[in-house]
C-alpha positions in Angstrom: 0.1 -0.2 0.1 1.0 3.6 -0.9 0.1 6.6 0.8 0.7 10.2 -0.3 -0.2 13.3 1.8 -0.5 16.8 0.4 -1.3 20.8 1.8 -2.1 24.0 -0.2 -2.6 26.1 2.2 -2.1 30.5 1.3 -0.6 33.2 3.3 -4.1 35.0 2.6 -6.2 32.3 3.3 -8.1 31.7 0.7 -7.0 28.0 0.5 -7.0 25.8 4.0 -6.9 22.6 1.8 -5.6 18.2 2.9 -5.7 16.1 -0.3 -5.0 12.5 0.0 -4.3 9.6 -2.0 -4.0 5.7 -1.3 -3.3 3.5 -3.2 -3.8 -0.6 -2.3 -4.1 -3.6 -4.7 -6.3 -2.2 -8.0 -7.9 0.4 -5.9 -7.6 4.0 -5.6 -9.0 6.3 -2.0 -9.2 10.0 -2.5 -9.7 11.6 1.1 -9.5 15.7 0.5 -12.0 18.5 2.5 -10.2 20.8 4.8 -7.4 20.6 7.3 -8.4 19.5 10.8 -11.5 18.2 9.3 -12.3 13.9 8.4 -13.0 14.9 4.5 -14.5 13.7 1.9 -13.3 9.6 0.8 -13.9 8.9 -3.4 -12.7 5.6 -4.0 -12.0 3.7 -7.2 -11.7 0.4 -8.2 -8.8 -0.4 -11.5 -8.9 -4.0 -13.9 -5.0 -4.2 -12.7 -2.0 -2.5 -10.0 -1.0 -0.8 -13.2 -3.5 1.6 -13.6 -4.1 1.9 -10.6 -1.0 3.0 -10.1 -1.2 5.8 -13.2 -4.3 6.9 -12.4 -2.4 8.1 -8.3 0.0 9.4 -10.3 -2.2 11.5 -12.2 -4.1 12.6 -9.7 -1.0 13.5 -6.9 0.2 15.4 -10.5 -2.4 17.5 -11.2 -2.7 18.5 -7.7 0.8 19.3 -7.5 0.9 21.8 -10.3 -2.2 23.6 -8.2 0.4 24.5 -5.9 -0.3 21.2 -2.8 2.2 20.3 -1.5 3.1 16.9 0.7 3.1 17.4 4.1 2.3 15.7 7.6 -0.8 15.1 8.5 -1.5 16.9 12.3 0.9 19.7 11.9 -1.4 22.5 10.2 -4.1 23.8 12.9 -7.8 23.2 11.9 -9.7 26.4 11.1 -10.2 28.1 14.2 -14.6 28.7 15.9 -15.5 30.9 17.9 -19.0 30.6 18.9 -21.0 33.2 20.9 -21.0 33.5 24.0 -23.9 35.3 25.4 -25.8 35.8 28.7 -29.6 35.8 29.6 -31.1 37.8 32.4 -34.5 36.9 34.1 -37.4 39.1 32.2 -38.4 42.2 33.8 -41.7 42.5 33.1 -44.5 42.4 33.9 -46.4 39.4 31.6 -45.2 37.1 29.2 -45.9 36.1 26.0 -48.6 34.4 24.4 -46.1 31.2 23.2 -48.4 29.4 21.5 -46.1 26.3 21.3 -42.2 25.7 22.2 -39.8 22.8 20.2 -37.4 21.3 22.5 -34.1 21.3 19.3 -32.0 19.6 22.8 -29.0 22.0 21.7 -27.9 26.3 21.5 -30.0 27.6 18.7 -29.1 30.2 16.8 -30.5 29.2 13.1 -33.9 30.3 12.0 -35.9 31.0 9.3 -39.6 30.9 8.2 -41.1 30.5 4.5 -44.9 29.9 4.0 -44.8 26.1 4.6 -42.3 25.0 6.9 -40.7 26.8 9.9 -36.6 25.4 10.0 -34.3 26.1 13.6 -30.7 24.4 13.1 -28.1 24.0 16.5 -24.6 24.2 17.7 -25.0 20.5 17.5 -25.3 19.6 13.4 -29.6 19.2 13.7 -31.5 21.1 11.1 -35.5 20.5 12.4 -38.4 21.6 10.4 -41.5 22.1 11.3 -44.7 22.6 9.5 -46.7 25.8 10.8 -48.0 24.8 13.4 -45.4 22.7 15.3 -45.6 19.5 13.8 -42.3 18.1 13.2 -41.5 17.3 9.7 -37.8 16.5 9.3 -34.2 15.8 10.6 -31.2 17.4 8.7 -28.0 15.9 10.9 -24.9 17.7 10.2 -21.6 17.6 10.5 -21.0 20.2 12.7 -22.5 23.2 14.7 -25.4 25.9 12.7 -23.8 29.2 12.7 -26.7 30.5 10.9 -29.4 29.5 9.2 -30.2 32.5 5.7 -32.9 31.7 2.1 -31.7 33.5 -1.1 -35.5 32.4 -2.6 -36.7 29.0 -3.0 -32.8 27.5 -2.0 -32.3 27.6 2.5 -28.4 27.2 3.5 -27.1 26.6 7.1 -23.5 27.6 8.3 -22.1 25.4 9.6 -18.7 25.8 12.2 -16.8 23.3 10.2 -16.5 26.5 7.3 -19.0 25.0 4.8 -22.4 26.3 3.8 -25.3 23.2 2.7 -27.7 23.5 0.4 -30.9 22.9 2.4 -33.3 22.7 -0.5 -33.5 18.9 -1.7 -33.8 15.6 0.1 -29.7 15.7 -0.5 -28.4 18.1 1.5 -25.2 19.2 -0.1 -21.9 21.8 0.4 -22.2 24.4 -1.7 -19.5 27.0 -0.5 -16.2 26.3 1.2 -14.5 29.3 3.4 -11.5 29.8 3.9 -9.6 28.3 6.7 -9.1 32.2 8.3 -11.9 33.9 8.1 -13.1 33.0 11.8 -17.8 32.8 10.6 -19.9 34.5 12.6 -23.2 35.6 10.4 -23.4 34.7 6.3 -26.0 35.7 3.9 -26.7 34.4 0.5 -27.6 36.8 -2.2 -29.0 35.5 -6.1 -26.1 33.2 -5.8 -23.8 34.3 -4.0 -22.2 33.6 -0.5 -21.5 37.6 2.0 -19.6 35.8 5.0 -18.7 38.8 8.4 -16.2 36.7 10.8 -14.5 37.6 14.5 -11.8 40.0 13.2 -15.2 42.3 11.5 -14.3 41.5 7.6 -16.4 40.9 4.8 -15.5 38.0 2.3 -17.9 37.7 -0.8 -17.0 33.9 -2.7 -19.1 33.3 -6.0 -21.1 31.0 -7.3 -18.3 28.4 -8.2 -17.4 28.7 -4.2 -14.5 31.2 -5.2 -12.9 33.6 -3.4 -14.0 37.8 -4.9 -13.0 40.2 -1.7 -12.5 40.7 1.0 -11.9 43.6 3.1 -11.2 44.7 6.4 -13.8 45.4 8.4 -14.3 48.7 11.0 -14.2 47.2 13.8 -14.5 43.4 14.9 -17.0 40.8 15.8 -19.0 41.3 13.4 -23.0 39.5 14.0 -24.9 41.8 11.2 -24.3 41.0 7.8 -27.4 41.6 5.3 -27.6 41.7 1.3 -29.2 43.3 -2.0 -28.3 43.3 -5.0 -26.9 47.5 -4.9 -25.1 47.1 -1.7 -24.0 43.6 0.9 -24.1 45.5 4.4 -21.7 44.5 7.4 -21.8 45.3 11.1 -19.1 45.5 14.0 -18.8 46.7 16.5 -18.0 50.8 15.3 -21.2 50.6 13.1 -23.0 49.4 9.8 -20.5 49.6 6.4 -22.3 49.4 3.2 -20.3 47.9 0.5 -20.5 47.3 -3.8 -21.2 44.3 -4.2 -19.1 44.6 -7.0 -15.5 44.6 -5.7 -16.1 46.0 -2.4 -15.9 49.9 -3.2 -17.9 51.2 1.0 -20.1 53.4 -0.2 -21.3 54.6 3.1 -20.4 54.1 7.4 -22.2 54.9 10.0 -22.0 54.1 13.3 -24.2 52.6 16.1 -25.3 53.3 19.2 -22.9 50.0 19.9 -22.0 47.3 18.9 -23.9 45.5 16.3 -25.2 42.1 17.5 -27.2 41.5 15.2 -28.8 43.5 11.4 -31.9 42.5 10.1 -33.1 44.1 6.0 -36.3 45.6 4.0 -36.7 47.2 0.9 -35.2 50.1 1.4 -33.2 50.2 5.1 -31.4 47.4 7.1 -31.9 47.3 10.7 -29.2 47.3 13.4 -29.4 45.7 17.0 -26.3 47.0 19.2 -25.8 47.1 22.4 -26.6 50.0 23.7 -30.3 48.9 24.5 -31.0 49.5 20.5 -32.3 48.7 16.8 -31.4 51.5 14.2 -33.1 51.6 11.5 -30.5 52.7 8.1 -31.4 54.2 5.1 -29.8 51.7 3.0 -29.4 54.2 0.2 -27.5 57.0 2.6 -26.9 54.9 6.1 -28.2 58.2 7.7 -30.4 57.1 11.3 -33.9 56.5 10.0 -34.9 56.2 13.3 -33.8 54.7 16.8 -36.5 51.7 18.8 -35.6 52.1 23.1 -35.2 48.8 24.8 -34.1 47.7 28.3 -30.9 45.8 28.0 -28.6 44.7 25.1 -30.5 44.0 21.4 -29.6 40.6 19.9 -32.5 39.8 17.8 -34.9 41.9 15.8 -36.8 41.2 12.7 -39.7 43.1 11.0 -43.6 42.9 9.7 -43.2 43.2 5.8 -42.3 47.0 4.5 -41.4 47.4 8.2 -45.1 48.6 10.3 -43.6 46.6 13.2 -39.7 46.6 14.5 -39.1 43.3 17.2 -37.4 43.2 18.7 -34.8 40.5 21.3 -33.2 41.7 23.7 -30.3 39.7 26.8 -33.3 39.9 29.5 -35.8 37.4 27.7 -38.0 40.3 26.4 -39.5 40.6 22.8 -39.8 43.6 21.8 -42.8 45.6 19.7 -42.7 49.6 18.1 -44.8 51.3 16.0 -42.7 52.4 12.8 -41.2 55.6 14.6 -40.4 54.5 17.2 -43.3 54.3 19.1 -42.8 51.3 22.1 -45.6 49.5 22.1 -45.3 46.6 24.0 -43.0 44.9 25.7 -43.1 41.0 26.8 -41.4 38.4 28.5 -40.7 35.2 26.3 -41.6 32.8 28.2 -37.8 30.6 28.1 -35.1 32.5 27.4 -33.3 36.1 25.7 -34.5 36.0 21.0 -31.0 34.8 19.5 -32.1 35.0 16.6 -36.4 36.4 15.0 -38.3 36.6 12.5 -42.1 37.5 12.3 -44.7 35.8 9.5 -48.2 35.9 9.7 -49.0 37.4 12.2 -46.1 34.8 14.7 -43.0 36.3 15.7 -41.0 33.1 15.6 -37.8 33.2 18.0 -34.9 30.7 19.0 -33.7 31.2 22.7 -30.9 30.1 24.3 -32.2 27.4 25.8 -32.2 26.3 21.5 -36.2 26.2 21.5 -38.0 27.7 19.1 -40.8 29.5 19.4 -43.6 30.6 18.5 -45.9 33.7 19.3 -49.0 34.8 18.5 -48.3 38.2 18.2 -51.4 39.1 16.6 -53.3 42.5 19.1 -55.6 40.2 20.6 -53.5 38.2 21.1 -50.7 40.8 23.3 -54.1 42.9 24.6 -54.8 39.5 25.8 -51.1 38.5 27.6 -51.1 42.5 29.5 -53.2 41.7 31.2 -52.1 38.6 32.1 -54.7 36.0 30.0 -52.4 34.1 28.1 -52.4 30.5 26.2 -51.4 27.8 27.5 -47.7 26.3 25.5 -48.1 23.2 23.7 -44.8 21.9 23.6 -43.7 19.6 20.8 -42.4 15.9 20.6 -40.5 14.4 18.1 -42.3 11.6 16.1 -41.0 8.1 16.9 -39.9 7.5 13.0 -38.9 10.8 11.7 -37.7 11.3 7.7 -33.3 12.1 8.1 -30.7 13.8 5.7 -27.6 14.3 5.7 -25.7 15.4 3.4 -23.7 13.5 0.5 -19.7 13.3 0.1 -20.3 11.7 -2.8 -21.3 10.8 -6.2 -21.9 6.7 -6.1 -24.0 8.2 -2.6 -26.0 10.3 -5.5 -29.0 8.4 -7.2 -28.5 6.7 -10.6 -31.9 6.6 -13.4 -31.8 4.9 -16.8 -33.8 8.1 -18.6 -34.3 12.0 -18.3 -37.5 12.1 -16.7 -40.4 13.3 -18.8 -39.5 17.4 -17.9 -36.5 17.1 -16.0 -33.0 18.9 -17.7 -30.0 17.1 -18.2 -26.3 18.7 -17.8 -23.4 17.0 -17.3 -19.4 17.8 -15.2 -16.7 18.7 -17.9 -12.8 19.4 -17.4 -12.4 23.7 -17.7 -9.1 25.3 -18.5 -8.1 22.7 -15.0 -11.5 22.9 -13.2 -14.7 20.5 -13.1 -17.3 22.8 -14.7 -21.6 22.1 -15.1 -22.4 22.7 -18.0 -26.9 22.4 -19.8 -27.2 19.3 -22.2 -30.5 19.7 -22.7 -31.6 21.9 -25.2 -33.2 26.1 -23.6 -30.6 26.7 -22.0 -28.1 29.2 -22.3 -24.5 26.0 -22.9 -21.7 29.1 -21.9 -23.4 29.1 -18.6 -22.4 27.7 -15.7 -24.6 25.6 -13.2 -23.8 26.0 -9.4 -23.3 22.5 -8.1 -22.6 20.8 -5.9 -18.3 19.9 -6.0 -18.2 16.5 -3.8 -20.8 15.0 -6.9 -18.8 16.0 -9.1 -17.4 13.9 -11.6 -15.1 14.4 -15.6 -17.6 12.5 -18.0 -20.5 11.6 -15.9 -24.5 13.5 -16.8 -27.0 14.9 -14.3 -30.2 15.3 -14.0 -32.4 17.1 -12.5 -36.2 19.0 -12.0 -35.0 22.4 -12.6 -32.4 25.2 -13.8 -33.2 28.5 -12.9 -31.1 31.2 -14.3 -29.6 33.9 -12.2 -28.5 37.3 -13.1 -24.9 36.8 -12.9 -25.5 34.3 -15.8 -25.2 30.9 -14.5 -28.7 29.1 -13.4 -29.0 27.2 -10.4 -30.3 23.6 -9.3 -34.0 23.5 -7.8 -34.8 20.2 -6.4 -33.1 16.6 -6.3 -30.2 16.1 -9.2 -29.7 12.3 -9.5 -27.5 9.7 -12.0 -27.8 9.9 -16.2 -26.4 6.4 -15.8 
C-alpha cells in the first residue's frame, strides 16, 4: 500500500485544504477536505494494479501543479471556531408573551427561517429541523458540525456550519455548496443570487461566488461582525463600530454609519437595514445613504430583531429574556417576557413571531393585537410542548458521487447537465435544449465527476449569468 498526503495552505487564507491518495492493489482512495477535518472520501477500482498506480500518479500530479505540497498530517492547525457566548437574565416585563407552542431542539440554537410552508431551526449539535407552522415536526437534517445560522435566497435554504461549509438544504439530498477559507472564523452569513457574503470574528467581510471561488475581502472598521445582509445594490456589514455598506462588485465602500454600540444582529427590508446593538437599541438605517432614520429603545442589549413586511412593526429580543414591539416611528407598543430565555434570532410571519432562544428552543408567539392585549392583562394560552415523532425522515449530506441516486433515462420535464474539465477545473454545463450552454451551473463539488451526466428537476437563471439547481440531483447512467 502507498499513501501520499498533500496540503495547500495560502497566507491570505483563501485555501487551507488537504488531499490524500491511497493505493492498495487495484483500489485508489482519495480523501480531501479542510485541514483538521475528516474530509470526504472517494474510492475507485481499476482493472490492474498498474492502471490504479497510473491513475493515482495523475491525480497527485494535478494537485501539485495547482500548488499542493507534500506535508505531515496534523502539523497545521484546524480552522478557528468561535461560538457566541451569551448571557440571559430573567425578564423584567410584567407579563409573559402568548406562546402558542415550543419545540426544544436539545442544543443551543441560532439558526431560524420561516417560509410559507415550514419553520426551520438549526442548533449547535448540527441538527436542522423543519416544522409545520402549527408545530408538527416534519424532518431532520444531520449536518457534520454546529449550525451558525440559516439563511434563505429565494427558494434555496442554506445552513452555515462550524466546519466552514455552507450546506444547501433545498432538496432531500443536502450538499456542501460553499467552502469558506480556514482563517475566516465565521460569525454570520447571507446569500444573495447565489453569492455568499461572510462576516467574521476579525470584522472582515468575505465574498464567494457561485463556483465557491473567492471574489474579494475587506477589512472591517471594527471587529466581531455579527451582521451581514445583501441585496442588488450593496452588502451591509455590521460590527463593533457600526454598519458599513460595500458595493457587491469589488467591495468599494459606499457609506459607513457609527451605531449606538456594537452591532449584535441585523435585519433588512427593501429600503432600510436594522441593527440591534449592545447599547439597548435597534437602529433603522437608510440603504441609500446610511442615515439613521429611527431608533428603537430597549432596556437591555439587543440580541435579535425583525420586522413585519415593509417595516410596519419592529420587533426586538434582549439579553433579559424580553421581547418588544415598536411602531415604525419608534414608539414602544409592548414589552413581554419570552417565556423561555433570550431570543438569539427571530422572524415575523402572518401575526406570528418565531424565536430561537438561549435554551435551544424554537418558540411560536401569537403577535396579533388581540393576543398581545390579553397577555398584557395576564391572560395567555397554555404553550404546547412539541415532541419528536417516533419515526422522523432524516437526511444527511452526500459525500461522494456514489451516494447520489441513479436513473437510466431523464424523466419528462427534467434537465440534463454534464460535468466537464475547463482550464483545469471541473464545471457543470447544460446539455438539454432551451438553455445557454455557455453558462455554468452551481453544483455540489463533492459529486462532480468529469464526463458524468446528471438529471436535475429544474434550473433557474441567476442575475450573475449562471444557473441554480432546484430539486433533486440524480446521476444519469
